[in-house]
C-alpha angles and dihedrals in degrees: 000000000000091000106078103159146265093291103052115345100057091049089048094051091044092048089050089048095056099041110031125108128174091259090058096046091084088060088047093052090050085057092047096072095019127270088229120058108298092224091060093048094050097042088058086061097043099257113108125216122190126225094258090055089045090052091048091051091049088050090052089051093052090048092049090051094047090051095043095051100041115084101193108119088200094064098035093087093051092050091052090047092051089048092048093049092050092048095050089060081070096047098254124126103170131059111184097172092053089044093053089048088055091051092056088048091052094049093046090048089053092052089050090050094248097128094160087062091046092054095047090047092050091050089049090052091050086054097046095050114005121210099011114153097226088063094063092045088049089050087052092053093050089047093053092046088052090049100246099130095169091058092043089056092047090050090049092054089049089051095050089049092050091048090058091052101040110096101222094040092043092053093049093047089051092049092044089049088056092054094044091047092051092047090045093050093045092044091051092047087052091052094043089057090050090051094048088053092046087054099037104021095097090058091045091049092051093049093051087049092053092049088051094048092047090060091068097255121135120273091232089076096042099095095041087050096050095046089049091055090052100047103031097109088066089081085063127090107267084015098173090059092050088045092058091047092050091048091052088058095048094046095050096092092047092052129097123232092267093047089051089052091056093046089050090049089050092054089048092051089050088054092047102046102075099052088043090055092042090053091047094050091054093044092053093042086064101037095046095042116120094247094047090052091048088057089052088050090053094049089055096039092241125159120206136164094258099042098100094042091050090050088053086052092052090053091050091051098048104024095157094053114115089189088063091047091053089049089050089049092052090049092051089047091050087049090051096248096132098165097058089042090055092052090053095044091054090050088056095047090051090058095034111032092174096060101119093180092058089047091052092050092049089050090050088054091056093042090055090053091047091241089140098171094060091039091054090052092051092048096048092049091050089049094051092050094041111030091180094059109122090178092058092052097041090049088046093055089055094047090052089051090053089053091048090245094134099162091055088045091056092051093049092048091052089050089053091053091050091055098047113349093178092052094048093046088054089053091050094048088052093046094236114169097176123037124183134201119235092219091154094053089051087057093060093106089051090051090049088056092050089046095053089051092050095047099037090052120178117009105272122231100047094109118076091240089055091048093049094050094045103038106018093095086060091061088045093053089046089051093049090052092048091048092048093049094044094049091048092054090046092050095046094051093049115027117346129213136298119238119264111240118237100202095127100044096044097031117114102195114115095245090053094049093051093048087057088060099037097044106057115204099018098097089048093051090057093055096037101248098146101170093051091045092052095048090047089057092039093057097046095046091047092053091045093050096054097096089054098048092114089058095043094048129012128308114232109240096229108098088228129081144135085286135224093281093060091045091046089048093051091048095048093047092046092049093048091048092046093050091044089053089050090051092051094046106029105030112021094057093052101046 
């Protein structure tokens, strides 16, 4: 699978995306299936590949090189067809690494003006890995180079749609959306506090000065003292963050009900962010681990250069899992390595005697070898355990035929049709005399659960250090609330609060009018409309951050995407539209 995770695969794909040219794709394809014997590479990881599989992989390698180095569009389709036919003998249908190589070839061809080569490379990529989002994005790049901007825009839309439906990319987008949302809300809360201080800092500074003057000290030190009270957290590590938190306590008494709600929400967000991020790190560590990505590849029948190594890692992580052994047996069977598959199936049956799928597959092994007596025994056992198994009855009918027991074969065939007529008729139409059950593949969700337990390890947070890191901010948020409430009570009982000026909101000078438009949230802060002020800052900051989404979330390890130009254009159009709307509703009605 081309998606090999945050630790190694994403970097490998990005490195490939930045450095590959069509001349180096032949070298990449050599590495796809291993320049050394495939069996040696896989045995080192604990997943054995026989000589016949190694020869097939080398044949795939040769066909890939022939396709990559030839530039005749007329023969490109034939080469891809040969490659796919060879690969399907191993049970695989998708080749993301080769498809990505084709995309780089297409873009490079377009830059050299060879658009015929680009089109045949894009068509080949679609056949090698149908529906992948990168293909649409690369097609948009080629169309843009060719000057067909309408086609480029259409391809971008298709690529975005594919990204939202493609499991791996959608997962990264959702996780990235969580990171971006947390950043956006926290950054908005910080700007909200800065705006609150801008609007109400004069009143706060005057009140601090009055407190200082009332203590009997000289007025010459009033302003320096008041400023020191406001900015002293800057001397601390991460001083700007502590400054904003200090301001949130000081401004509580000047805030309206809606503004206090926003401040309390910011403190709650501060308390929730560390546990949320800790859970996300653990979730991603599991989902993007090489074994988990290998399971995703198997579900999609994808073949990549790291698949067999990652499967070996899976067996190392959960060595006692019989679900993993059954999955490995299914893979060996798909690769044509029946003997090794039988050994693993029998290990599973010894531990799980009621595993009908494994019994069917062991029976299929004997049926392929024309050992009909043992095949009949296995199929009968499977049928007794799972009376709904059409596979057991269908195989049993062929085992009886091999033993010249035709009446029993007809009865078994009839029983198979009773269980699932459409399935049986499909086997008959395809002339399949041996059918197997992918019981190991069906247990992939169970394997994922086992993998999660193995990777996650002990439940985090039991040690005092873990508790402090994960939940210390909750205590901090509670402390801020108590400090704000206590200071508010003390101030009200002793001195009260100065009034907040409304110069900007009510001012009619041109510069004041334009500031109301260009500084979202500031007019609302002067009149105490907290919700509107927060939303004004939130929208502006969200639009401005669009070009930086890959840095604020997760960069998709594909090498192709909508591009910074598209993101910048969307951000610019959005900001212009936003400020025009502010002009219409916040300025035009007041001038």
